[in-house]
C-alpha positions as CSV (number, residue, x, y, z in Angstrom):
1,M,0.0,0.0,0.0
2,K,1.0,3.6,-0.3
3,A,2.3,5.6,2.6
4,A,4.3,8.8,3.2
5,R,7.0,9.9,5.5
6,I,9.3,12.9,6.1
7,A,12.5,12.0,4.3
8,A,14.5,15.2,5.0
9,P,13.8,18.6,6.6
10,R,10.5,19.8,5.4
11,K,10.4,17.1,2.7
12,W,7.8,14.3,2.4
13,E,8.2,11.3,0.2
14,F,5.8,8.4,-0.8
15,L,6.7,4.8,-0.7
16,D,5.2,1.3,-0.8
17,V,4.9,-0.6,2.5
18,D,3.2,-3.7,3.7
19,P,-0.4,-3.3,4.8
20,P,-1.1,-3.7,8.5
21,S,-2.8,-6.7,10.0
22,I,-4.6,-7.3,13.3
23,S,-2.4,-8.8,15.9
24,K,-4.7,-9.0,18.9
25,E,-8.3,-8.6,20.1
26,G,-9.6,-5.1,20.4
27,E,-7.8,-3.9,17.3
28,I,-9.3,-2.7,14.0
29,I,-8.0,-2.0,10.5
30,V,-9.1,1.4,9.2
31,K,-9.1,2.6,5.6
32,M,-8.1,6.2,5.8
33,E,-10.4,8.9,4.5
34,Y,-9.3,12.3,5.9
35,F,-6.1,13.7,7.4
36,S,-5.6,17.1,9.0
37,V,-2.4,19.0,9.8
38,C,-1.9,19.9,13.5
39,G,0.2,22.6,15.0
40,S,2.1,20.0,17.0
41,D,3.1,18.3,13.8
42,L,5.2,21.4,13.0
43,R,7.5,20.6,16.0
44,T,8.8,17.8,13.8
45,Y,8.2,19.3,10.4
46,D,9.7,22.8,10.8
47,R,12.8,21.8,12.7
48,V,16.0,20.6,11.1
49,L,16.8,17.4,13.1
50,P,20.0,15.4,13.3
51,E,20.7,13.7,10.0
52,E,20.4,10.2,11.6
53,Q,16.7,10.9,12.4
54,Y,15.8,10.9,8.7
55,P,13.9,9.3,7.1
56,M,11.3,9.6,9.9
57,R,8.5,7.2,10.9
58,I,6.0,6.0,8.4
59,G,2.9,8.1,8.2
60,G,3.9,10.6,10.9
61,P,3.6,13.1,12.4
62,C,0.0,13.3,11.2
63,H,-2.5,12.2,13.9
64,E,-5.8,14.0,13.2
65,L,-7.5,11.2,11.3
66,V,-10.9,9.9,10.2
67,G,-11.5,6.6,8.3
68,I,-13.8,3.7,7.7
69,V,-13.4,0.4,9.6
70,E,-12.3,-2.2,7.2
71,E,-11.8,-5.1,9.6
72,S,-12.6,-5.4,13.3
73,H,-11.7,-7.6,16.2
74,D,-13.8,-5.6,18.6
75,D,-17.6,-6.0,19.4
76,K,-18.1,-2.2,19.6
77,L,-17.0,-1.3,16.1
78,K,-18.3,-2.9,13.0
79,K,-17.0,-3.0,9.4
80,G,-18.2,0.1,7.5
81,E,-18.4,2.5,10.5
82,R,-16.7,5.8,10.2
83,V,-14.4,6.7,13.2
84,I,-12.1,9.4,14.5
85,I,-8.8,7.6,15.2
86,L,-6.6,8.5,18.2
87,A,-3.0,7.3,18.5
88,P,-3.1,4.3,16.2
89,S,-1.3,1.3,17.7
90,G,1.4,-0.4,15.8
91,Q,1.7,2.4,13.3
92,S,3.5,5.7,13.6
93,G,1.2,8.1,11.8
94,G,-1.8,8.4,9.6
95,V,-0.6,9.4,6.2
96,Q,-1.0,5.9,4.7
97,E,-3.9,4.0,3.0
98,Y,-4.6,1.7,6.0
99,I,-3.7,1.8,9.7
100,R,-4.1,-0.5,12.6
101,A,-5.7,1.1,15.6
102,E,-7.1,0.3,19.1
103,A,-10.9,0.3,19.0
104,S,-10.9,1.8,22.5
105,R,-9.1,4.8,21.1
106,C,-11.6,5.4,18.2
107,V,-14.7,7.5,18.4
108,P,-17.6,6.6,16.1
109,C,-19.0,9.4,13.9
110,P,-22.8,9.5,13.8
111,D,-24.5,9.1,10.4
112,G,-26.5,11.9,8.8
113,I,-24.9,14.8,10.6
114,F,-22.5,16.3,8.0
115,E,-23.0,16.4,4.3
116,D,-19.2,16.7,4.3
117,P,-17.8,14.0,6.6
118,A,-14.4,15.6,6.4
119,L,-15.6,17.9,9.2
120,W,-15.4,15.0,11.7
121,V,-11.6,15.3,11.7
122,L,-11.9,18.7,13.4
123,C,-13.4,17.1,16.5
124,Q,-10.0,15.7,17.3
125,P,-8.2,19.1,17.9
126,V,-11.3,20.8,19.3
127,G,-12.0,17.9,21.6
128,T,-8.6,18.5,23.2
129,V,-9.6,22.2,23.8
130,L,-12.9,21.1,25.3
131,W,-11.2,18.8,27.8
132,A,-8.7,21.6,28.7
133,C,-11.5,24.0,29.4
134,Q,-12.9,21.5,31.9
135,Q,-9.6,21.8,33.9
136,M,-10.0,25.5,34.2
137,P,-11.9,27.4,36.9
138,S,-15.3,28.8,35.9
139,V,-15.0,31.8,33.6
140,I,-18.5,33.2,34.4
141,G,-18.0,37.0,34.9
142,K,-14.2,36.7,34.6
143,R,-11.8,38.6,32.4
144,V,-9.9,36.0,30.2
145,A,-7.2,36.5,27.6
146,V,-6.3,33.9,25.0
147,I,-2.9,34.2,23.4
148,G,-2.9,32.9,19.8
149,Q,-5.9,32.5,17.5
150,G,-5.0,29.5,15.4
151,P,-7.5,26.6,15.4
152,I,-6.7,25.8,19.1
153,G,-6.9,29.4,20.3
154,L,-10.2,29.9,18.4
155,G,-11.6,26.8,20.2
156,F,-10.7,28.3,23.5
157,T,-12.2,31.7,22.6
158,E,-15.5,30.1,21.6
159,F,-15.9,27.9,24.7
160,I,-14.8,30.7,27.0
161,S,-17.2,33.2,25.4
162,R,-20.0,30.6,25.7
163,G,-19.1,30.2,29.3
164,M,-20.2,33.8,29.9
165,A,-16.8,35.4,30.5
166,R,-17.1,39.1,31.2
167,D,-14.3,40.0,28.7
168,V,-12.5,37.8,26.2
169,F,-9.3,39.4,25.1
170,V,-7.5,37.6,22.2
171,T,-4.1,38.2,20.6
172,D,-2.6,37.1,17.3
173,P,-0.3,38.7,14.8
174,L,-2.5,37.7,11.8
175,D,-5.6,39.9,11.4
176,Y,-7.6,37.3,9.5
177,R,-7.4,35.1,12.6
178,L,-8.6,38.0,14.8
179,D,-11.5,38.4,12.5
180,H,-12.5,34.8,13.1
181,A,-12.1,35.3,16.8
182,K,-14.6,38.1,16.7
183,R,-17.1,35.8,15.0
184,V,-16.8,33.2,17.7
185,G,-17.1,35.5,20.7
186,A,-14.0,37.6,21.3
187,T,-14.9,40.9,22.9
188,H,-11.5,42.6,22.2
189,T,-8.9,41.6,19.6
190,I,-5.3,42.7,19.7
191,N,-2.5,42.4,17.1
192,P,0.8,42.4,19.1
193,L,2.6,43.7,16.0
194,K,0.5,46.9,16.2
195,E,-0.3,47.3,19.9
196,D,1.1,46.3,23.2
197,P,-1.4,43.7,24.6
198,A,-0.5,44.5,28.2
199,A,-1.1,48.2,27.7
200,V,-4.4,47.6,25.9
201,I,-5.7,45.3,28.6
202,A,-4.5,47.6,31.4
203,S,-6.4,50.5,29.8
204,L,-9.6,48.5,29.3
205,T,-9.5,47.0,32.8
206,N,-8.3,50.0,34.8
207,G,-5.1,48.2,35.5
208,E,-6.8,45.1,37.0
209,M,-5.7,42.8,34.1
210,C,-7.0,39.3,33.6
211,D,-8.3,36.6,35.9
212,I,-7.3,33.8,33.5
213,V,-4.8,33.8,30.7
214,V,-4.6,30.9,28.2
215,E,-1.4,30.3,26.2
216,C,-2.0,28.5,22.9
217,V,1.3,29.1,21.0
218,G,4.3,27.6,22.8
219,R,6.9,30.2,22.1
220,P,9.1,32.1,24.6
221,E,7.6,35.5,23.9
222,T,4.0,34.3,24.3
223,T,4.7,32.2,27.4
224,N,6.3,35.1,29.1
225,Q,3.5,37.4,28.0
226,V,1.1,35.3,30.1
227,F,2.4,37.0,33.2
228,D,2.2,40.5,31.7
229,L,-1.6,40.0,31.1
230,L,-2.4,38.2,34.3
231,K,-3.5,39.8,37.5
232,R,-1.9,38.8,40.8
233,Q,-3.1,35.3,41.9
234,G,-4.8,34.8,38.6
235,T,-4.8,31.5,36.7
236,A,-2.3,30.7,33.9
237,V,-3.3,27.9,31.5
238,I,-0.5,26.6,29.5
239,F,-1.7,24.6,26.5
240,G,0.7,25.5,23.6
241,M,3.4,23.0,22.8
242,T,6.9,24.3,22.3
243,H,7.7,24.9,18.6
244,D,11.3,25.9,17.8
245,H,12.8,25.3,21.2
246,D,12.0,22.7,23.9
247,T,13.9,24.8,26.5
248,F,13.8,28.5,26.8
249,E,14.1,31.2,29.5
250,V,11.1,32.3,31.5
251,D,11.2,35.6,33.4
252,W,11.0,34.1,36.9
253,S,10.7,37.5,38.6
254,K,7.6,38.4,36.5
255,L,6.1,35.0,37.1
256,Y,6.7,35.0,40.8
257,N,5.4,38.5,41.2
258,K,2.0,37.4,39.9
259,L,1.8,34.3,42.3
260,P,-0.3,32.4,39.7
261,T,-2.1,29.2,39.8
262,M,-0.6,27.2,37.0
263,I,-2.5,24.7,34.9
264,V,-0.5,22.8,32.3
265,T,-3.0,20.8,30.3
266,N,-2.6,18.1,27.6
267,S,-5.4,15.5,27.3
268,A,-3.3,13.0,25.3
269,M,-0.6,12.8,27.9
270,V,-3.0,11.8,30.6
271,G,-5.0,9.4,28.4
272,A,-8.1,11.6,28.2
273,N,-8.1,12.7,24.6
274,T,-10.8,10.2,23.7
275,T,-13.1,11.7,26.4
276,G,-12.7,15.2,25.0
277,V,-13.3,14.1,21.4
278,M,-16.4,12.2,22.4
279,M,-17.8,15.3,24.1
280,C,-17.1,17.3,21.0
281,V,-18.8,14.7,18.8
282,D,-21.9,14.9,21.1
283,L,-22.0,18.7,20.8
284,V,-21.8,18.5,17.1
285,K,-24.5,15.8,17.0
286,Q,-26.8,18.0,19.1
287,G,-26.3,20.9,16.7
288,R,-24.7,23.1,19.4
289,L,-21.2,23.3,17.8
290,D,-20.3,24.3,14.3
291,L,-16.8,23.6,13.3
292,S,-17.1,24.2,9.6
293,Y,-15.4,27.7,9.7
294,L,-12.1,26.0,10.6
295,L,-11.9,24.0,7.4
296,T,-10.4,26.6,5.1
297,H,-8.4,24.4,2.7
298,R,-8.7,20.8,1.4
299,M,-6.6,18.8,-1.1
300,P,-5.8,15.1,-1.9
301,W,-3.5,13.3,0.4
302,T,-1.0,13.1,-2.4
303,N,-0.5,16.8,-1.9
304,V,0.7,16.3,1.7
305,Q,3.8,18.4,1.0
306,E,1.7,21.3,-0.1
307,A,-0.6,20.9,2.9
308,Y,2.2,21.0,5.4
309,D,3.9,23.9,3.7
310,M,0.6,25.8,3.7
311,Y,0.0,25.2,7.4
312,S,3.5,26.0,8.4
313,T,3.6,29.3,6.6
314,K,-0.1,30.1,7.2
315,A,-0.5,30.8,3.5
316,D,-3.7,31.9,1.9
317,E,-5.3,32.7,5.3
318,S,-5.4,29.1,6.3
319,L,-6.8,27.6,9.5
320,K,-7.2,23.8,9.1
321,V,-5.9,22.1,6.0
322,V,-7.7,18.7,5.5
323,M,-6.5,16.1,3.0
324,N,-8.7,13.3,1.6
325,A,-7.5,9.9,0.7
């Protein structure tokens, strides 16, 4: 079967590999339908790694996946069902024709909800945001800032707005993303290339600053900015994964001065990503959550190079780039 992998820095290649087979009960074989690029993929794709790490694992780092069950050794999933796949076992990533996955880490997609089933793949990233919001204190009547308005930040903005926050301040250096943020509930948008977020928020809050600040980027400047925007003894929510550097300096004096409650959240690392995705699917099924605005670009999976380059450079006002098999 056909599969793809990263063969060199920022370079995908296609190759023929053996198809997967079921090795134990509870596993399924899935014929891939849709793949989406995630910001965390860029931690691998954008970096120049040591030469001995290339070529990289088959199919990776792509992990936002939807497909049709082709074969099942699990009573809960039947052949022909469409599922969102989380962390496929025995395979390294999703960019291949078939993958083996654990049925317990697959979320069924209800029939008859979307005319475009590609939208189901968006429940994976938004589900991680939904779970993270559950780890936060109540936002009712609070002032909240969300740093970064990519797909993850936009998810936070929408859920926080719906949670009846008093103010929802958002920052992003790309105006088109700020425009999306307004549409999903941001009360104030700030482009840090044009305005100082701390000065703007200080002016709008009479110097009181924010009760909660959510970091969705993972860069040194945005991580340190959390403590510029936060009031003393506020809550700092760290969601963004590091991008260019795994280790960087944090202004300890600034952090310590705010005496924050720190919440570092990642549903996958605690084995809860299935829970968040299931909740997201339920909200979509009930007609209470519309993710369609996130899908800005789509292309065949054979254009995986173009898809990753577009997402990396944020070309053509992209949010989510979805590939179809």
